[in-house]
C-alpha angles and dihedrals in degrees: 000000000000113000121232126243136200090258111099116239095013137101133193121237111199113236088224129192095321095070093039089050092049091052092048090051089051093055095259094179089083099046119103124231107275141189125208108256096231092055091065098043106035127074113268092000092283120166120222091261093053098262127113128223128210125215110297113222097191090172093073103009090222100120099038107133139139123217109219127191112264109257118258122219133254123354092346090065093054093046090048092052091051090049091047093056099035123100132170115261118232111229129197115244124235090258092059093047094046091048092054092048095046095047091049093051092046093052092048091047089058089051091050096047104035107037112073097205111068108255102180113080095227091054091055092058102033120023110236094018090104089079090056090050089049091055091047092051090047090054090047090054092050090051095045097050088058091056093050095045097084105077090215090059098040098091094048096048094039089058091049098048091044092050090048090054092050092048093050092046097051094038089058089049091052092049090047092051088050089063108273101120094187089075092060124080098234108338092261107109125218130180110268092227120124092223088064090068084073102029100042099064091040091055098041098035087224142056103082098163095105095045089051092048090047093049094048091049093049091051089056103042104007117214091353084102084081096051104037113015113034111105093214101039092076088064089058092047093052090048092050091048088068083089120054095221132034127241122234111261122225118264091239095060094105090054089057092049091047089053091051090050093052093045094051094044095049092046092052092048092050097047096064100054090040089062095238109173119251090242091059092047090049091051090053091049090049089052089054090053095047090050089053092052090049090053090053094049096046111025103027094047091048098047103032088230126108097252095169093055098040103038108020115028112090092196089058090058091049090051092050093050099039089041088075085077090064116093093227120097141166116226136178118227111234093208092056106034117094098181091244092146096224091129092055090061089058098045112093093181097065092239097130105064116153092262090052092052091046089056089047094234131090118252129254093281094064110124097184089245092145097219091128095060094079092050094061112085092188092054088232096147115082141167115245131206124167114267092005137103118245091254092051091045092055092046091051092048093051092048093053098042094044091049091051090048091053092047092048089049089058102041110019113108139125 
């Protein structure tokens, strides 16, 4: 039963084990005692939606409670409930949509005109049809950026578009392996494992197309390669989403990932001069990929965090480090953040540890995915771009990353 408070017309609903469990999963032992910002600054402690929050002791979880307005009766109660849960949806303007569509078409036009071998699938079957596919992908980008624009919808649609890309990528690989060469990039097969972006050229001493593509992408959108464009990362996200909230990752996770990077790089460098056959090198690469899938199935599903991407994948570490060259950033406004830790529960990359929030900037694992924006009631988390407002910075980021996704959807294959 809800317990009564001294506030007339209100009742307290205990947060119960769900909130305490969420805080424990997020590593609550290191979170400070916090108060909701609107309780301190609004009359009577009222939240914008009409509710009132008590002090939140996220260290123990013992005082977590939310004061809800006492229900009215009859039609007023139903209208009140609708008002309580309603919120205005943020919609992308025509300029944002048109920019995503135009950028996508321009990038695909360069692919059509510059690269001699047809890259778009439609062009490989019907000469000239690549331009129709380019227009279709441009329309897809304009539609998709509108779906991602509302921060409360970003996480849901990002997961869907990323899963779609992975399905298309691996379906083309399967059809190509079945004998339809048009679904392969060039007929020369490579392991579809992110670590091979680093290890492959080091072993062969050639084949730098993927490192160049990876580097160019990271310069544009930074570590968002790991949250929108990697063909394996979506597997890890879907595995982690088996749990509603993420667990806090250990501070030493990047040291583990750095060790994996060094080990794979040194092994690849040593295999070539040692005369190790390509079949043996391929078997070792396959073992690396199978180990990664096992980590997703076991560790990511159990913790709710993307363990493969944040503690195992060497390309993820490269994207995080080189991503500092990108102009896009996420920052936390000091005047709006109350250290409540709600954003940490939403981050599956372990980039919002207490020390990161205290410094008002996400940690090295931040991939600019934007999932945390909806978790912050104070709207303290913002995208940053030099000489731009936060709103413009986020719009520009979405335009670029969605356009790259649409282009990759059309041309990325093994």
